[in-house]
TIFIKE-979059 format. One record per residue (C-alpha): residue in three letters; x, y, z. Coordinates in Angstrom, 3 decimals, decimal comma. Each point is the difference from the previous one (the first is absolute). Layout:
N
Ala  X  Y  Z
...
***
This chain:
316
Met  -98,873  19,647  -51,987
Ala  2,467  2,681  -1,022
Ala  2,129  1,709  2,878
Lys  -1,158  3,547  1,236
Ile  1,777  3,027  0,134
Ser  -0,285  1,973  3,247
Leu  1,208  3,594  0,063
Lys  0,208  2,390  2,970
Leu  -2,008  3,443  -1,231
Thr  1,389  3,548  1,153
Asn  -1,474  3,198  -0,762
Arg  2,777  1,880  -1,857
Ala  -1,591  3,280  1,261
Pro  -1,694  -1,024  3,098
Lys  -1,834  3,710  0,287
Lys  -1,162  -0,523  -3,626
Gly  -0,529  -3,693  -0,017
Phe  -2,770  -2,345  0,064
Arg  -1,719  0,000  3,545
Asn  -1,303  -3,490  -0,416
Leu  3,367  -1,471  -1,546
Pro  0,537  -3,575  1,487
Ser  3,398  -0,847  1,589
Gln  0,293  -2,538  -2,798
Ile  -1,323  -1,644  -2,877
Glu  0,095  -3,801  -1,601
Leu  0,068  -0,209  -3,534
Ser  0,034  -2,984  -2,104
Ala  3,470  -1,334  -1,644
Asp  -1,062  1,442  -3,490
Ala  -1,468  3,374  1,251
Thr  0,947  3,049  -2,339
Val  0,768  3,664  1,526
Glu  -3,572  0,712  -1,045
Asp  -1,457  -3,031  1,691
Ala  1,827  1,404  3,085
Lys  -1,321  3,384  -0,439
Lys  -3,610  -1,587  -0,289
Ala  0,400  -1,794  3,356
Ile  1,459  2,683  2,097
Ala  -2,862  2,255  -1,333
Ala  -2,652  -2,567  1,089
Ala  1,865  -0,620  3,250
Ser  0,050  3,938  0,622
Gly  -3,620  0,722  -0,998
Val  1,353  2,069  -3,239
Lys  -2,441  0,034  -2,932
Asp  2,715  0,758  -2,511
Phe  2,796  -2,636  -0,080
Asn  1,838  2,550  -2,157
Arg  0,284  2,243  2,990
Val  2,711  -2,281  1,499
Gly  3,387  0,477  -0,947
Leu  2,546  -2,831  0,627
Phe  3,830  0,999  0,792
Asp  3,270  -2,256  0,518
Pro  0,681  0,456  3,632
Glu  3,813  -0,223  -1,134
Ser  0,161  2,272  -2,912
Lys  -3,132  2,194  1,129
Lys  -0,858  -0,454  -4,074
Thr  -3,467  -0,371  -0,993
Leu  -1,161  -3,444  -1,650
Lys  -1,004  1,384  -3,229
Asn  -0,550  -3,045  -2,101
Arg  -3,749  -0,984  1,323
Lys  0,534  -3,344  -1,667
Ala  3,295  -0,859  1,484
Leu  -0,074  -3,135  2,910
Val  0,424  1,173  3,386
Arg  2,353  -3,310  0,648
Asp  2,158  1,619  -2,642
Glu  0,789  3,176  1,356
Gln  3,117  -0,605  2,113
Gly  0,004  2,853  2,325
Val  -3,639  -0,857  1,096
Met  0,705  -3,619  0,617
Ala  3,617  0,455  1,581
Ala  -1,802  2,367  2,822
Gly  -3,396  -1,674  -0,167
Glu  -1,675  3,106  -0,104
Leu  -1,736  2,567  -1,958
Leu  0,072  4,005  0,214
Val  -3,880  1,017  -0,497
Lys  -1,076  3,719  -1,105
Asp  -3,207  1,631  -0,853
Leu  0,487  1,474  -3,295
Gly  -3,256  1,904  0,716
Pro  -2,989  -0,042  -2,326
Gln  0,895  -1,267  -3,475
Val  -1,221  0,663  -3,670
Ala  0,726  -2,372  -3,134
Trp  3,215  1,274  -2,202
Arg  -2,252  -0,333  -3,168
Thr  -2,722  2,514  1,850
Val  3,072  2,425  0,709
Phe  1,095  -0,140  -3,398
Val  -3,399  0,514  -1,672
Ile  -0,518  3,148  2,309
Glu  3,619  1,152  -0,833
Tyr  -0,683  0,175  -3,873
Phe  -3,502  1,371  0,478
Gly  1,372  3,381  1,186
Pro  1,716  1,027  -3,434
Ile  -2,948  -1,213  -1,795
Leu  -2,225  2,204  1,843
Phe  1,925  3,194  0,169
His  0,546  -0,339  -3,915
Val  -3,746  -0,264  -0,521
Leu  -0,967  2,799  2,615
Val  2,765  2,887  -0,740
Pro  -0,995  0,029  -3,909
Leu  -3,685  -0,002  1,453
Val  0,660  3,019  2,366
Arg  2,714  1,740  -2,345
Pro  -2,289  3,195  -0,612
Tyr  0,116  0,519  3,763
Ile  3,295  -0,914  1,572
Tyr  2,204  1,960  -2,616
Arg  -1,569  3,186  0,438
Val  1,708  0,614  3,177
Glu  3,312  0,713  1,112
Pro  2,775  -1,107  -0,554
Phe  -1,052  -0,869  -3,757
Val  0,965  2,411  -2,394
Tyr  -2,247  -0,692  -2,741
Lys  -3,275  0,672  1,762
Ser  -1,663  1,607  -2,775
Glu  0,340  -3,541  -1,956
Ala  -1,558  -1,917  2,894
Glu  -3,294  -0,846  -2,064
Thr  1,789  -0,720  -3,204
Pro  0,002  -3,754  -1,082
Met  2,988  -2,106  0,705
Ser  2,175  -0,439  -2,687
Gln  0,899  -3,184  -2,341
Val  3,070  -0,820  1,923
Gln  -1,575  0,382  3,610
Trp  -2,723  -2,458  -1,334
Leu  2,610  -2,465  -1,054
Leu  1,638  0,199  3,237
Phe  -3,452  -0,398  1,495
Ala  -0,206  -3,528  -1,831
Leu  3,645  -0,826  0,926
Phe  -0,654  0,136  3,590
His  -3,123  -1,968  0,002
Ile  1,700  -2,561  -2,049
His  2,539  -0,509  2,422
Phe  -2,045  0,020  3,036
Leu  -2,707  -1,877  -1,129
Lys  2,483  -2,779  -1,062
Arg  1,419  -0,012  3,284
Glu  -3,649  -0,407  1,538
Tyr  -0,618  -2,885  -2,478
Glu  3,325  -1,635  0,866
Thr  -0,465  0,448  3,614
Ile  -3,367  -1,467  0,092
Phe  0,440  -2,967  -2,483
Val  4,008  -0,513  -0,440
His  1,992  0,502  3,000
Lys  0,465  -2,591  2,690
Phe  0,825  1,160  3,151
Ser  2,428  -2,121  2,434
Ala  -1,638  1,690  3,174
Asn  -3,677  0,249  1,005
Thr  -0,278  3,422  1,162
Met  1,929  3,094  1,592
Pro  -0,666  2,452  2,760
Ala  -3,164  1,950  -0,808
Arg  1,786  3,337  0,914
Asn  1,962  -0,429  -2,863
Ile  -2,549  0,892  -2,561
Phe  0,467  3,313  0,629
Arg  4,200  0,240  -0,136
Asn  -0,345  -2,268  -3,178
Ser  -2,706  2,158  -1,743
Ala  1,441  3,087  0,762
Phe  2,992  -0,489  -2,714
Tyr  -2,882  -0,984  -2,871
Trp  -2,779  2,408  1,151
Phe  1,972  3,354  0,447
Leu  3,006  -0,369  -2,502
Ala  -1,477  -2,114  -3,025
Gly  -3,144  1,199  0,811
Leu  -0,418  3,466  1,254
Leu  3,227  1,517  -0,602
Cys  -0,009  -1,234  -3,658
Ala  -3,683  0,841  -1,238
Val  0,606  3,350  1,766
Asp  3,128  0,778  -2,069
Ile  -0,869  -2,074  -3,446
Tyr  -3,629  1,659  -0,232
Ala  0,930  3,230  0,679
Pro  -0,609  2,564  -2,761
Gly  3,009  1,745  -1,270
Asn  2,231  -2,845  0,806
Leu  2,839  -1,899  -2,066
Ala  -3,117  -2,573  -0,531
Asp  -2,485  2,235  -1,178
Arg  0,603  -0,597  -3,799
Asn  -2,062  -1,297  -3,002
Glu  2,664  -0,882  -2,107
Leu  2,100  -3,310  0,563
Gly  3,715  0,186  -0,918
Leu  2,991  -2,582  -0,543
Leu  0,563  -0,117  3,837
Asp  -3,587  -0,648  0,572
Tyr  -0,070  -2,947  -2,326
Ala  3,212  -1,379  1,389
Gly  -1,534  0,427  3,783
Ile  -3,189  -2,062  -1,066
Ala  2,233  -2,812  -1,790
Ile  2,148  -0,019  3,502
Phe  -3,266  -0,010  1,727
Ala  -1,535  -2,805  -1,697
Ile  3,227  -2,471  0,171
Gly  0,380  0,621  3,501
Glu  -3,710  -0,601  0,659
Thr  0,347  -3,152  -2,229
Cys  3,241  -1,471  1,559
Asn  -1,077  0,875  3,329
Trp  -3,224  -2,301  -0,389
Ile  1,848  -2,602  -1,506
Val  2,224  -0,290  3,212
His  -2,968  0,378  2,484
Gln  -1,486  -2,872  -1,818
His  3,177  -2,054  0,105
Leu  0,590  0,544  3,729
Ala  -3,439  -0,977  0,775
Ser  0,729  -3,126  -1,622
Leu  2,604  -0,777  2,361
Arg  -2,155  -0,353  2,791
Lys  -3,005  -2,632  0,541
Pro  -3,022  1,268  1,352
Gly  0,157  0,539  3,470
Gly  3,608  -0,638  0,094
Thr  2,925  1,965  1,438
Glu  2,790  -1,667  -2,015
Arg  2,285  2,163  -2,010
Gly  1,370  -0,716  -3,518
Ile  2,858  1,076  -2,170
Pro  -1,027  2,667  -2,436
Asn  0,586  -1,131  -3,453
Cys  -1,845  2,552  -2,495
Ile  0,660  3,320  -1,951
Gly  2,500  1,952  1,722
Ser  0,692  -2,229  2,706
Asn  3,636  -0,641  -1,377
Trp  0,779  3,531  0,357
Val  -1,736  0,735  3,554
Thr  -1,096  -1,799  2,778
Ser  -3,353  1,900  -0,119
Pro  -1,065  0,713  -3,666
Asn  -3,583  0,839  1,097
Tyr  1,463  3,184  1,604
Met  2,513  0,937  -2,932
Phe  -3,011  -0,211  -2,449
Glu  -2,296  1,853  2,561
Val  2,815  2,963  0,057
Leu  0,132  -0,212  -4,001
Ala  -3,648  0,399  -0,456
Trp  -0,020  3,207  2,525
Val  2,976  1,516  -2,156
Gly  -2,455  -0,052  -2,813
Val  -2,636  1,536  1,850
Ile  2,830  2,844  0,936
Leu  0,946  0,543  -3,683
Val  -3,652  0,382  -0,870
Ser  -1,022  2,458  3,022
Arg  3,314  1,636  0,577
Ser  -1,242  -0,007  3,521
Trp  2,109  0,631  3,292
Ala  -2,834  -1,590  2,056
Val  0,532  -3,251  -1,984
Val  3,636  0,097  0,520
Val  -0,552  0,373  3,664
Phe  -2,252  -2,772  0,351
Ile  1,956  -2,665  -2,189
Cys  3,333  1,190  1,818
Thr  -1,556  -0,399  3,399
Gly  -1,174  -3,613  -1,255
Ile  3,648  -0,914  -1,090
Ile  1,019  0,604  3,551
Tyr  -2,797  -2,588  1,305
Met  0,651  -2,367  -2,878
Arg  3,888  0,153  0,367
Ala  -0,559  -1,651  3,406
Trp  -2,341  -2,180  -0,801
Ser  1,969  -1,474  -3,085
Arg  3,099  0,041  2,481
Asp  -1,791  -2,185  2,222
Lys  -1,209  -2,419  -2,402
Glu  3,527  -0,611  -1,397
Lys  1,124  -0,897  3,559
Ala  -2,884  -2,397  0,282
Leu  0,530  -1,705  -3,406
Arg  4,011  -0,561  1,049
Lys  -0,947  -1,360  3,516
Glu  -2,924  -2,162  -1,316
Phe  1,502  -1,403  -3,109
Gly  4,065  0,220  0,434
Asp  1,900  -1,084  -2,984
Arg  -3,469  -0,781  -1,867
Tyr  -0,534  3,850  -0,431
Lys  2,080  2,001  -2,409
Lys  0,977  3,261  2,168
Lys  -0,901  3,216  -1,385
Arg  2,088  3,234  0,469
Tyr  -2,960  2,259  -0,696
Thr  -3,168  -0,661  1,443
Met  -2,185  2,268  -1,752
Leu  1,743  2,550  -2,215
Pro  2,769  -1,274  -2,556
Gly  3,324  2,069  0,944
Leu  -1,852  1,835  2,595
Ile  -1,842  -1,773  2,849
***
């Protein structure tokens, strides 16, 4: 019979910890971090094992890789201890993403529907034109926004593979605010306003250039997402070295092409709101892409060709 692993359990935050947390737990020699979470949840009377957060007692860092073997966690084995924290109610990553991307879809349907009413009041200047039909360019932007976010919904449901099962349920509000209020409400209210820069019925050279840039960005972003999904087995947490379009230039070509697509939208819309949205997004993507570069260098060492720029060649 394989040897057992016996570990002491300590609440990392005693005032917010599990009340019935046992003083120790016995695991099989080949137990994974996820197995440990399930065992601790069962012993503590917790229904959702995803609420169980496990930490290295020496570094205090969370054990992120749920498929990693407990016996390979050096800090844990050296101390013979696991720090345990109640992460609170959880929600699936996939669910959070679906909710995030639904916001812009909703607002870019709702605002055109109530356009005759919301633009009659201050501070909108062209109140008398509130009941006029939307222009050709405004309808074009309506289509571009829905192409982007419906694509994101499809990828979330059918393409993306997540290394973590869940995140704290409270994060839904924080994560959704960015998309719902910037890409959704702010962009929709500005773009569909009568008399603004998108209120045009003729397409010029800049508009056609914007459409082409949007199409290239979205297509390449789709290709990168398909490739990234292929690097991980279903239910796996392994990380692969990206080797697809754009990956020789930057760490995260998906972010690069995402920005490119929105540059196309900016050229068509001339909207300050779209600029605010994507500039805010770049701040987030900059941090994520740098974290990914660090992770790839750490995991693959000399096998990975280090990148100077993580998402925008020559800039970031």
